[in-house]
Backbone as XML, in Angstrom:
<?xml version="1.0"?>
<chain id="A" units="angstrom">
  <residue number="1" name="UNK">
    <atom name="N" x="0.845" y="-1.175" z="0.000"/>
    <atom name="CA" x="0.000" y="0.000" z="0.000"/>
    <atom name="C" x="0.889" y="1.236" z="0.000"/>
  </residue>
  <residue number="2" name="UNK">
    <atom name="N" x="0.376" y="2.267" z="-0.588"/>
    <atom name="CA" x="1.162" y="3.494" z="-0.673"/>
    <atom name="C" x="0.614" y="4.594" z="0.228"/>
  </residue>
  <residue number="3" name="UNK">
    <atom name="N" x="-0.187" y="4.232" z="1.202"/>
    <atom name="CA" x="-0.749" y="5.185" z="2.154"/>
    <atom name="C" x="-0.619" y="4.595" z="3.562"/>
  </residue>
  <residue number="4" name="UNK">
    <atom name="N" x="-0.770" y="5.417" z="4.589"/>
    <atom name="CA" x="-0.618" y="4.943" z="5.964"/>
    <atom name="C" x="-1.699" y="3.949" z="6.363"/>
  </residue>
  <residue number="5" name="UNK">
    <atom name="N" x="-2.903" y="4.093" z="5.814"/>
    <atom name="CA" x="-4.013" y="3.194" z="6.111"/>
    <atom name="C" x="-4.946" y="3.162" z="4.910"/>
  </residue>
  <residue number="6" name="UNK">
    <atom name="N" x="-5.614" y="2.053" z="4.728"/>
    <atom name="CA" x="-6.494" y="1.877" z="3.573"/>
    <atom name="C" x="-7.782" y="1.220" z="4.017"/>
  </residue>
  <residue number="7" name="UNK">
    <atom name="N" x="-8.912" y="1.784" z="3.594"/>
    <atom name="CA" x="-10.214" y="1.241" z="3.965"/>
    <atom name="C" x="-10.572" y="0.035" z="3.104"/>
  </residue>
  <residue number="8" name="UNK">
    <atom name="N" x="-10.966" y="-1.046" z="3.763"/>
    <atom name="CA" x="-11.482" y="-2.237" z="3.105"/>
    <atom name="C" x="-12.994" y="-2.122" z="3.151"/>
  </residue>
  <residue number="9" name="UNK">
    <atom name="N" x="-13.619" y="-2.119" z="1.983"/>
    <atom name="CA" x="-15.061" y="-1.865" z="1.906"/>
    <atom name="C" x="-15.824" y="-3.066" z="1.360"/>
  </residue>
  <residue number="10" name="UNK">
    <atom name="N" x="-17.097" y="-3.160" z="1.714"/>
    <atom name="CA" x="-17.945" y="-4.267" z="1.295"/>
    <atom name="C" x="-18.314" y="-4.179" z="-0.186"/>
  </residue>
  <residue number="11" name="UNK">
    <atom name="N" x="-18.374" y="-2.964" z="-0.725"/>
    <atom name="CA" x="-18.701" y="-2.751" z="-2.131"/>
    <atom name="C" x="-17.613" y="-1.879" z="-2.756"/>
  </residue>
  <residue number="12" name="UNK">
    <atom name="N" x="-17.426" y="-1.960" z="-4.082"/>
    <atom name="CA" x="-16.403" y="-1.148" z="-4.746"/>
    <atom name="C" x="-16.842" y="0.303" z="-4.929"/>
  </residue>
  <residue number="13" name="UNK">
    <atom name="N" x="-16.928" y="1.020" z="-3.817"/>
    <atom name="CA" x="-17.393" y="2.401" z="-3.818"/>
    <atom name="C" x="-16.948" y="3.082" z="-2.526"/>
  </residue>
  <residue number="14" name="UNK">
    <atom name="N" x="-16.679" y="4.386" z="-2.583"/>
    <atom name="CA" x="-16.322" y="5.112" z="-1.362"/>
    <atom name="C" x="-17.484" y="5.163" z="-0.382"/>
  </residue>
  <residue number="15" name="UNK">
    <atom name="N" x="-18.695" y="4.906" z="-0.851"/>
    <atom name="CA" x="-19.851" y="4.881" z="0.044"/>
    <atom name="C" x="-20.167" y="3.467" z="0.529"/>
  </residue>
  <residue number="16" name="UNK">
    <atom name="N" x="-19.358" y="2.471" z="0.115"/>
    <atom name="CA" x="-19.567" y="1.099" z="0.573"/>
    <atom name="C" x="-19.288" y="0.969" z="2.062"/>
  </residue>
  <residue number="17" name="UNK">
    <atom name="N" x="-19.965" y="0.039" z="2.699"/>
    <atom name="CA" x="-19.805" y="-0.185" z="4.140"/>
    <atom name="C" x="-18.348" y="-0.514" z="4.457"/>
  </residue>
  <residue number="18" name="UNK">
    <atom name="N" x="-17.804" y="0.139" z="5.478"/>
    <atom name="CA" x="-16.426" y="-0.085" z="5.905"/>
    <atom name="C" x="-16.338" y="-1.404" z="6.671"/>
  </residue>
  <residue number="19" name="UNK">
    <atom name="N" x="-15.478" y="-2.292" z="6.225"/>
    <atom name="CA" x="-15.257" y="-3.569" z="6.906"/>
    <atom name="C" x="-14.159" y="-3.407" z="7.951"/>
  </residue>
  <residue number="20" name="UNK">
    <atom name="N" x="-13.040" y="-2.812" z="7.535"/>
    <atom name="CA" x="-11.920" y="-2.579" z="8.436"/>
    <atom name="C" x="-10.943" y="-1.637" z="7.765"/>
  </residue>
  <residue number="21" name="UNK">
    <atom name="N" x="-9.976" y="-1.155" z="8.518"/>
    <atom name="CA" x="-8.918" y="-0.317" z="7.972"/>
    <atom name="C" x="-7.619" y="-1.115" z="8.020"/>
  </residue>
  <residue number="22" name="UNK">
    <atom name="N" x="-6.949" y="-1.203" z="6.878"/>
    <atom name="CA" x="-5.709" y="-1.960" z="6.769"/>
    <atom name="C" x="-4.520" y="-1.036" z="7.026"/>
  </residue>
  <residue number="23" name="UNK">
    <atom name="N" x="-3.578" y="-1.482" z="7.821"/>
    <atom name="CA" x="-2.365" y="-0.705" z="8.097"/>
    <atom name="C" x="-1.425" y="-0.767" z="6.897"/>
  </residue>
  <residue number="24" name="UNK">
    <atom name="N" x="-0.546" y="0.220" z="6.792"/>
    <atom name="CA" x="0.436" y="0.248" z="5.715"/>
    <atom name="C" x="1.257" y="-1.042" z="5.734"/>
  </residue>
  <residue number="25" name="UNK">
    <atom name="N" x="1.572" y="-1.539" z="4.562"/>
    <atom name="CA" x="2.358" y="-2.759" z="4.351"/>
    <atom name="C" x="1.633" y="-4.046" z="4.727"/>
  </residue>
  <residue number="26" name="UNK">
    <atom name="N" x="0.304" y="-3.979" z="4.929"/>
    <atom name="CA" x="-0.478" y="-5.195" z="5.126"/>
    <atom name="C" x="-0.475" y="-5.982" z="3.820"/>
  </residue>
  <residue number="27" name="UNK">
    <atom name="N" x="-0.157" y="-7.257" z="3.888"/>
    <atom name="CA" x="-0.169" y="-8.100" z="2.689"/>
    <atom name="C" x="-1.592" y="-8.574" z="2.431"/>
  </residue>
  <residue number="28" name="UNK">
    <atom name="N" x="-1.985" y="-8.498" z="1.161"/>
    <atom name="CA" x="-3.327" y="-8.935" z="0.765"/>
    <atom name="C" x="-3.206" y="-9.863" z="-0.436"/>
  </residue>
  <residue number="29" name="UNK">
    <atom name="N" x="-4.213" y="-10.701" z="-0.626"/>
    <atom name="CA" x="-4.318" y="-11.542" z="-1.818"/>
    <atom name="C" x="-5.312" y="-10.897" z="-2.754"/>
  </residue>
  <residue number="30" name="UNK">
    <atom name="N" x="-4.906" y="-10.642" z="-3.989"/>
    <atom name="CA" x="-5.779" y="-10.012" z="-4.974"/>
    <atom name="C" x="-6.699" y="-11.065" z="-5.582"/>
  </residue>
  <residue number="31" name="UNK">
    <atom name="N" x="-8.006" y="-10.771" z="-5.577"/>
    <atom name="CA" x="-9.008" y="-11.692" z="-6.097"/>
    <atom name="C" x="-9.589" y="-11.229" z="-7.427"/>
  </residue>
  <residue number="32" name="UNK">
    <atom name="N" x="-9.480" y="-9.942" z="-7.730"/>
    <atom name="CA" x="-10.017" y="-9.426" z="-8.983"/>
    <atom name="C" x="-10.081" y="-7.911" z="-8.967"/>
  </residue>
  <residue number="33" name="UNK">
    <atom name="N" x="-10.492" y="-7.353" z="-10.091"/>
    <atom name="CA" x="-10.612" y="-5.898" z="-10.202"/>
    <atom name="C" x="-11.928" y="-5.528" z="-10.851"/>
  </residue>
  <residue number="34" name="UNK">
    <atom name="N" x="-12.360" y="-4.304" z="-10.576"/>
    <atom name="CA" x="-13.579" y="-3.744" z="-11.179"/>
    <atom name="C" x="-13.410" y="-2.243" z="-11.195"/>
  </residue>
  <residue number="35" name="UNK">
    <atom name="N" x="-13.289" y="-1.684" z="-12.400"/>
    <atom name="CA" x="-13.069" y="-0.245" z="-12.494"/>
    <atom name="C" x="-11.789" y="0.117" z="-11.777"/>
  </residue>
  <residue number="36" name="UNK">
    <atom name="N" x="-11.831" y="1.084" z="-10.890"/>
    <atom name="CA" x="-10.666" y="1.514" z="-10.134"/>
    <atom name="C" x="-10.539" y="0.826" z="-8.792"/>
  </residue>
  <residue number="37" name="UNK">
    <atom name="N" x="-11.197" y="-0.312" z="-8.631"/>
    <atom name="CA" x="-11.209" y="-1.023" z="-7.362"/>
    <atom name="C" x="-10.621" y="-2.415" z="-7.511"/>
  </residue>
  <residue number="38" name="UNK">
    <atom name="N" x="-10.020" y="-2.919" z="-6.425"/>
    <atom name="CA" x="-9.455" y="-4.259" z="-6.403"/>
    <atom name="C" x="-10.078" y="-5.032" z="-5.251"/>
  </residue>
  <residue number="39" name="UNK">
    <atom name="N" x="-10.552" y="-6.255" z="-5.541"/>
    <atom name="CA" x="-11.115" y="-7.114" z="-4.495"/>
    <atom name="C" x="-9.966" y="-7.897" z="-3.886"/>
  </residue>
  <residue number="40" name="UNK">
    <atom name="N" x="-9.845" y="-7.828" z="-2.555"/>
    <atom name="CA" x="-8.729" y="-8.468" z="-1.870"/>
    <atom name="C" x="-9.206" y="-9.270" z="-0.669"/>
  </residue>
  <residue number="41" name="UNK">
    <atom name="N" x="-8.347" y="-10.188" z="-0.250"/>
    <atom name="CA" x="-8.547" y="-10.918" z="0.997"/>
    <atom name="C" x="-7.399" y="-10.535" z="1.911"/>
  </residue>
  <residue number="42" name="UNK">
    <atom name="N" x="-7.737" y="-10.065" z="3.093"/>
    <atom name="CA" x="-6.754" y="-9.676" z="4.106"/>
    <atom name="C" x="-7.093" y="-10.450" z="5.374"/>
  </residue>
  <residue number="43" name="UNK">
    <atom name="N" x="-6.306" y="-11.437" z="5.699"/>
    <atom name="CA" x="-6.633" y="-12.294" z="6.842"/>
    <atom name="C" x="-7.922" y="-13.040" z="6.544"/>
  </residue>
  <residue number="44" name="UNK">
    <atom name="N" x="-8.906" y="-12.929" z="7.417"/>
    <atom name="CA" x="-10.184" y="-13.611" z="7.202"/>
    <atom name="C" x="-11.228" y="-12.696" z="6.569"/>
  </residue>
  <residue number="45" name="UNK">
    <atom name="N" x="-10.847" y="-11.459" z="6.243"/>
    <atom name="CA" x="-11.788" y="-10.490" z="5.662"/>
    <atom name="C" x="-11.563" y="-10.337" z="4.161"/>
  </residue>
  <residue number="46" name="UNK">
    <atom name="N" x="-12.665" y="-10.218" z="3.433"/>
    <atom name="CA" x="-12.615" y="-9.995" z="1.992"/>
    <atom name="C" x="-13.421" y="-8.752" z="1.671"/>
  </residue>
  <residue number="47" name="UNK">
    <atom name="N" x="-12.871" y="-7.903" z="0.806"/>
    <atom name="CA" x="-13.582" y="-6.690" z="0.431"/>
    <atom name="C" x="-12.852" y="-5.964" z="-0.684"/>
  </residue>
  <residue number="48" name="UNK">
    <atom name="N" x="-13.169" y="-4.692" z="-0.844"/>
    <atom name="CA" x="-12.670" y="-3.874" z="-1.941"/>
    <atom name="C" x="-11.820" y="-2.724" z="-1.426"/>
  </residue>
  <residue number="49" name="UNK">
    <atom name="N" x="-10.728" y="-2.445" z="-2.142"/>
    <atom name="CA" x="-9.879" y="-1.284" z="-1.849"/>
    <atom name="C" x="-9.660" y="-0.529" z="-3.138"/>
  </residue>
  <residue number="50" name="UNK">
    <atom name="N" x="-9.356" y="0.759" z="-3.011"/>
    <atom name="CA" x="-9.043" y="1.554" z="-4.187"/>
    <atom name="C" x="-7.729" y="1.073" z="-4.791"/>
  </residue>
  <residue number="51" name="UNK">
    <atom name="N" x="-7.725" y="0.781" z="-6.073"/>
    <atom name="CA" x="-6.533" y="0.271" z="-6.759"/>
    <atom name="C" x="-5.398" y="1.296" z="-6.758"/>
  </residue>
  <residue number="52" name="UNK">
    <atom name="N" x="-5.709" y="2.569" z="-6.628"/>
    <atom name="CA" x="-4.703" y="3.620" z="-6.654"/>
    <atom name="C" x="-3.663" y="3.469" z="-5.543"/>
  </residue>
  <residue number="53" name="UNK">
    <atom name="N" x="-4.018" y="2.790" z="-4.468"/>
    <atom name="CA" x="-3.143" y="2.727" z="-3.301"/>
    <atom name="C" x="-2.420" y="1.386" z="-3.145"/>
  </residue>
  <residue number="54" name="UNK">
    <atom name="N" x="-2.548" y="0.508" z="-4.130"/>
    <atom name="CA" x="-1.840" y="-0.774" z="-4.068"/>
    <atom name="C" x="-0.547" y="-0.691" z="-4.852"/>
  </residue>
  <residue number="55" name="UNK">
    <atom name="N" x="0.437" y="-1.445" z="-4.420"/>
    <atom name="CA" x="1.692" y="-1.508" z="-5.193"/>
    <atom name="C" x="2.080" y="-2.954" z="-5.405"/>
  </residue>
</chain>
């Protein structure tokens, strides 16, 4: 991640329900993409993050 924290959301939208906030350098598994969003699995949680902040 290229930011200090990143919101993991239930839907690929800034208005999607917040699942959790990921700390910088949290490793995630990429499951897919949609528009400017990436679906990831972080630990036992799965959701969407803005693709702009992944590296």
